[in-house]
C-alpha atoms as a printed R data frame, in Angstrom:
    type eleno elety resid chain resno       x       y        z
1   ATOM     1    CA   MET     A     1 122.428 200.287 -155.812
2   ATOM     2    CA   GLY     A     2 119.841 202.977 -154.879
3   ATOM     3    CA   ARG     A     3 117.958 202.582 -158.283
4   ATOM     4    CA   PHE     A     4 117.816 198.002 -157.777
5   ATOM     5    CA   LEU     A     5 116.719 198.720 -153.835
6   ATOM     6    CA   THR     A     6 114.195 201.467 -155.143
7   ATOM     7    CA   LEU     A     7 112.635 198.946 -158.003
8   ATOM     8    CA   LEU     A     8 112.659 195.722 -155.467
9   ATOM     9    CA   THR     A     9 110.499 198.054 -152.321
10  ATOM    10    CA   ALA     A    10 107.919 199.180 -155.370
11  ATOM    11    CA   VAL     A    11 107.866 195.098 -157.126
12  ATOM    12    CA   GLY     A    12 107.401 194.144 -153.208
13  ATOM    13    CA   LEU     A    13 104.841 196.989 -152.508
14  ATOM    14    CA   GLY     A    14 102.792 196.258 -155.993
15  ATOM    15    CA   SER     A    15 102.800 192.169 -154.990
16  ATOM    16    CA   TYR     A    16 101.773 193.565 -151.321
17  ATOM    17    CA   ALA     A    17  99.082 195.587 -152.474
18  ATOM    18    CA   CYS     A    18  98.129 193.117 -155.385
19  ATOM    19    CA   ALA     A    19  97.922 190.153 -153.103
20  ATOM    20    CA   GLY     A    20  94.872 191.493 -150.973
21  ATOM    21    CA   SER     A    21  92.238 192.779 -154.122
22  ATOM    22    CA   PRO     A    22  91.730 189.122 -156.045
23  ATOM    23    CA   GLY     A    23  91.907 189.023 -159.773
24  ATOM    24    CA   PRO     A    24  89.316 187.860 -161.634
25  ATOM    25    CA   GLY     A    25  90.036 184.711 -161.477
26  ATOM    26    CA   PRO     A    26  87.920 182.048 -159.411
27  ATOM    27    CA   ALA     A    27  87.838 181.744 -155.948
28  ATOM    28    CA   ALA     A    28  85.816 178.820 -155.195
29  ATOM    29    CA   THR     A    29  84.005 175.674 -156.940
30  ATOM    30    CA   ILE     A    30  81.679 173.558 -155.625
31  ATOM    31    CA   GLY     A    31  80.387 171.270 -159.079
32  ATOM    32    CA   ALA     A    32  79.466 173.059 -161.790
33  ATOM    33    CA   LEU     A    33  79.503 176.665 -160.104
34  ATOM    34    CA   THR     A    34  82.421 178.991 -159.924
35  ATOM    35    CA   VAL     A    35  82.468 181.437 -157.528
36  ATOM    36    CA   SER     A    36  84.976 184.568 -158.459
37  ATOM    37    CA   ASN     A    37  85.486 188.081 -157.935
38  ATOM    38    CA   PRO     A    38  84.529 187.868 -154.174
39  ATOM    39    CA   TYR     A    39  84.304 191.469 -151.882
40  ATOM    40    CA   VAL     A    40  82.525 192.573 -149.299
41  ATOM    41    CA   ALA     A    41  82.042 195.905 -148.740
42  ATOM    42    CA   GLU     A    42  83.663 198.053 -145.385
43  ATOM    43    CA   PRO     A    43  79.995 198.449 -143.464
44  ATOM    44    CA   VAL     A    44  78.940 201.603 -142.841
45  ATOM    45    CA   THR     A    45  77.157 201.264 -139.927
46  ATOM    46    CA   PRO     A    46  78.162 198.163 -137.567
47  ATOM    47    CA   GLU     A    47  74.533 196.308 -137.928
48  ATOM    48    CA   VAL     A    48  74.958 194.988 -142.018
49  ATOM    49    CA   ALA     A    49  77.730 194.507 -144.694
50  ATOM    50    CA   ALA     A    50  76.912 194.601 -148.633
51  ATOM    51    CA   VAL     A    51  78.228 190.984 -150.030
52  ATOM    52    CA   TYR     A    52  79.137 190.923 -154.087
53  ATOM    53    CA   PHE     A    53  80.497 187.859 -156.287
54  ATOM    54    CA   SER     A    54  79.316 186.456 -159.244
55  ATOM    55    CA   VAL     A    55  78.910 182.724 -159.447
56  ATOM    56    CA   THR     A    56  79.319 181.531 -163.270
57  ATOM    57    CA   ASN     A    57  76.881 177.446 -163.900
58  ATOM    58    CA   THR     A    58  79.203 175.463 -166.648
59  ATOM    59    CA   GLY     A    59  76.825 172.619 -165.765
60  ATOM    60    CA   GLU     A    60  73.563 171.655 -168.276
61  ATOM    61    CA   SER     A    61  71.219 172.647 -165.637
62  ATOM    62    CA   ALA     A    62  69.987 175.290 -163.748
63  ATOM    63    CA   ASP     A    63  70.715 175.702 -159.754
64  ATOM    64    CA   ILE     A    64  69.385 178.398 -157.796
65  ATOM    65    CA   LEU     A    65  71.513 180.426 -154.757
66  ATOM    66    CA   ILE     A    66  69.515 180.248 -151.659
67  ATOM    67    CA   GLY     A    67  71.532 182.125 -148.933
68  ATOM    68    CA   LEU     A    68  74.490 182.500 -147.049
69  ATOM    69    CA   SER     A    69  75.987 183.188 -144.187
70  ATOM    70    CA   ALA     A    70  79.119 184.707 -141.797
71  ATOM    71    CA   LYS     A    71  79.999 183.112 -138.515
72  ATOM    72    CA   PHE     A    72  80.010 187.066 -137.419
73  ATOM    73    CA   ALA     A    73  76.965 187.494 -139.215
74  ATOM    74    CA   ALA     A    74  73.265 186.965 -136.764
75  ATOM    75    CA   ARG     A    75  72.074 186.261 -140.591
76  ATOM    76    CA   GLY     A    76  72.180 186.426 -143.873
77  ATOM    77    CA   ALA     A    77  69.850 187.458 -146.865
78  ATOM    78    CA   LEU     A    78  69.879 188.070 -150.519
79  ATOM    79    CA   HIS     A    79  68.530 190.875 -152.299
80  ATOM    80    CA   GLY     A    80  66.994 192.777 -155.491
81  ATOM    81    CA   GLN     A    81  66.614 196.405 -156.680
82  ATOM    82    CA   VAL     A    82  63.086 197.615 -157.640
83  ATOM    83    CA   ARG     A    83  62.380 200.958 -158.702
84  ATOM    84    CA   ASP     A    84  60.052 202.787 -156.337
85  ATOM    85    CA   GLY     A    85  58.979 206.049 -157.819
86  ATOM    86    CA   ASN     A    86  62.074 208.220 -158.223
87  ATOM    87    CA   THR     A    87  63.846 206.036 -155.581
88  ATOM    88    CA   MET     A    88  64.811 202.011 -155.721
89  ATOM    89    CA   ARG     A    89  64.808 200.118 -152.615
90  ATOM    90    CA   MET     A    90  65.761 196.557 -151.705
91  ATOM    91    CA   VAL     A    91  63.376 193.998 -151.748
92  ATOM    92    CA   PRO     A    92  64.081 190.666 -150.186
93  ATOM    93    CA   LEU     A    93  65.145 187.450 -152.179
94  ATOM    94    CA   VAL     A    94  63.825 184.249 -151.930
95  ATOM    95    CA   GLY     A    95  67.056 182.667 -153.979
96  ATOM    96    CA   ILE     A    96  68.686 183.746 -157.235
97  ATOM    97    CA   GLU     A    97  68.450 181.527 -160.488
98  ATOM    98    CA   LEU     A    98  72.172 180.753 -162.247
99  ATOM    99    CA   GLY     A    99  70.868 179.519 -165.920
100 ATOM   100    CA   ALA     A   100  72.991 176.846 -167.412
101 ATOM   101    CA   GLY     A   101  75.892 178.318 -168.880
102 ATOM   102    CA   GLU     A   102  75.138 181.720 -167.317
103 ATOM   103    CA   THR     A   103  77.234 184.140 -164.987
104 ATOM   104    CA   VAL     A   104  75.419 185.914 -163.049
105 ATOM   105    CA   VAL     A   105  76.601 189.162 -161.008
106 ATOM   106    CA   LEU     A   106  75.570 190.377 -157.730
107 ATOM   107    CA   ARG     A   107  76.439 194.019 -157.636
108 ATOM   108    CA   ALA     A   108  75.637 196.900 -155.950
109 ATOM   109    CA   GLY     A   109  72.414 198.499 -156.967
110 ATOM   110    CA   ASP     A   110  71.405 195.202 -158.031
111 ATOM   111    CA   ARG     A   111  70.676 191.862 -156.988
112 ATOM   112    CA   HIS     A   112  73.325 191.194 -153.931
113 ATOM   113    CA   GLY     A   113  74.006 189.265 -150.657
114 ATOM   114    CA   MET     A   114  73.451 191.595 -147.145
115 ATOM   115    CA   LEU     A   115  75.076 190.693 -143.567
116 ATOM   116    CA   GLU     A   116  73.004 191.270 -140.631
117 ATOM   117    CA   ASP     A   117  73.015 191.494 -137.245
118 ATOM   118    CA   LEU     A   118  77.344 191.818 -137.333
119 ATOM   119    CA   ALA     A   119  79.008 190.699 -134.238
120 ATOM   120    CA   ARG     A   120  81.971 192.671 -135.735
121 ATOM   121    CA   SER     A   121  82.525 194.897 -138.245
122 ATOM   122    CA   PRO     A   122  84.795 193.877 -140.585
123 ATOM   123    CA   ARG     A   123  87.598 196.489 -141.493
124 ATOM   124    CA   ARG     A   124  88.778 197.057 -145.157
125 ATOM   125    CA   GLY     A   125  91.989 195.307 -146.021
126 ATOM   126    CA   ASP     A   126  90.330 191.941 -143.695
127 ATOM   127    CA   THR     A   127  89.745 188.222 -145.774
128 ATOM   128    CA   VAL     A   128  86.267 187.285 -144.026
129 ATOM   129    CA   SER     A   129  84.988 184.029 -144.252
130 ATOM   130    CA   VAL     A   130  81.175 183.600 -146.220
131 ATOM   131    CA   THR     A   131  79.708 180.595 -146.691
132 ATOM   132    CA   LEU     A   132  77.079 180.239 -149.926
133 ATOM   133    CA   ARG     A   133  74.195 177.792 -150.093
134 ATOM   134    CA   PHE     A   134  73.360 176.965 -153.645
135 ATOM   135    CA   ARG     A   135  70.132 174.132 -154.035
136 ATOM   136    CA   ASP     A   136  71.388 171.555 -155.545
137 ATOM   137    CA   ALA     A   137  76.017 172.157 -155.335
138 ATOM   138    CA   GLY     A   138  75.452 172.920 -151.852
139 ATOM   139    CA   SER     A   139  77.540 175.147 -149.531
140 ATOM   140    CA   VAL     A   140  81.145 176.444 -150.351
141 ATOM   141    CA   THR     A   141  83.046 178.775 -148.182
142 ATOM   142    CA   VAL     A   142  85.111 181.366 -150.039
143 ATOM   143    CA   PRO     A   143  87.006 183.878 -149.016
144 ATOM   144    CA   PHE     A   144  86.081 187.435 -149.295
145 ATOM   145    CA   PRO     A   145  88.416 190.799 -149.204
146 ATOM   146    CA   VAL     A   146  86.539 193.625 -147.303
147 ATOM   147    CA   VAL     A   147  87.023 196.202 -149.836
148 ATOM   148    CA   GLY     A   148  86.521 200.588 -149.436
149 ATOM   149    CA   TYR     A   149  83.061 202.292 -150.632
150 ATOM   150    CA   GLU     A   150  85.161 203.671 -153.306
151 ATOM   151    CA   GLU     A   151  86.773 200.563 -154.765
152 ATOM   152    CA   ILE     A   152  82.915 199.333 -155.120
153 ATOM   153    CA   ASP     A   153  82.496 200.539 -159.073
154 ATOM   154    CA   ALA     A   154  85.307 199.486 -160.633
155 ATOM   155    CA   ARG     A   155  85.304 195.803 -158.887
156 ATOM   156    CA   ALA     A   156  81.709 195.571 -160.560
157 ATOM   157    CA   ALA     A   157  82.626 196.775 -163.709
158 ATOM   158    CA   GLN     A   158  85.494 194.124 -163.911
159 ATOM   159    CA   ALA     A   159  83.170 191.355 -163.005
160 ATOM   160    CA   LEU     A   160  80.320 192.770 -166.186
161 ATOM   161    CA   ARG     A   161  83.116 192.672 -168.018
162 ATOM   162    CA   ILE     A   162  84.683 188.718 -167.392
163 ATOM   163    CA   ALA     A   163  80.793 188.212 -167.428
164 ATOM   164    CA   GLU     A   164  80.208 189.450 -170.773
165 ATOM   165    CA   ARG     A   165  83.099 187.660 -172.356
166 ATOM   166    CA   ARG     A   166  81.988 184.222 -170.834
167 ATOM   167    CA   ARG     A   167  78.690 185.225 -173.213
């Protein structure tokens, strides 16, 4: 009986741990666009939060991610990274093109979203709603789990592996 309860507890805890971490499956679909692997990095400062996700365009024409927003942030922005001498620096982007048949991965150290002037800081384990705006497909609100910084590299690597398989 003791082993049986231990097994049930282990299975239950494993299921609970996985519940807050959506797998690689789609989080939302709008038109020919599928958003997957969404996550927000737990903010280090109360002012900004980084937003990461993948978008797959299964359509026959390109679309453009033109913005993002959340009720707990005054504004959202899209950023890219450029090398400036020996350092990388963020630059604002007007949009991110999503070519027909392509998967675009927004990740740390590359293109990503930022939520700025936060009314509250989301905490690890929370799930927050972020609305993504696309030029042609329109807007979709997606649940984003909040994760610690130690999880970001593994999640980005997973998203890149999935994107590579889709090519």
